[in-house]
C-alpha positions in Angstrom: 13.2 8.7 27.3 13.0 8.8 23.5 9.7 8.5 21.7 9.3 5.5 19.4 7.1 6.1 16.3 5.2 3.2 15.2 4.7 3.2 11.4 1.0 2.2 10.4 0.5 0.2 7.3 -0.9 2.2 4.3 -4.7 1.8 4.4 -4.9 2.1 0.6 -2.6 -0.9 -0.2 -2.8 -2.7 3.2 0.9 -2.4 3.7 1.9 -4.1 0.5 3.3 -1.1 -1.2 1.4 -1.9 -4.4 -2.2 -2.1 -5.6 -3.6 -4.8 -7.9 -5.9 -3.6 -10.7 -8.4 -6.1 -11.6 -11.1 -6.6 -14.4 -14.7 -7.0 -13.9 -14.3 -10.9 -13.4 -11.7 -10.3 -10.5 -8.6 -11.4 -12.4 -5.6 -9.4 -11.6 -4.7 -7.4 -14.9 -1.6 -5.5 -13.4 0.1 -4.3 -10.3 1.0 -0.7 -9.7 3.1 1.1 -7.1 0.8 2.6 -4.5 0.7 6.4 -5.2 -0.5 7.1 -1.7 2.6 5.7 0.1 5.0 5.7 -2.7 5.6 2.0 -2.5 6.7 2.0 1.1 3.6 0.3 2.6 3.4 2.7 5.4 1.5 5.9 6.0 3.4 9.0 5.4 
């Protein structure tokens, strides 16, 4: 039997692969590739 690896979503970007940078009023200023998962959206 082979082992199936389940990929968990990245906890830093919630599996989106990018993070939203917001200003103090909560408006999205820009989006950047998540540096923790490299944009894959899964834990590495």
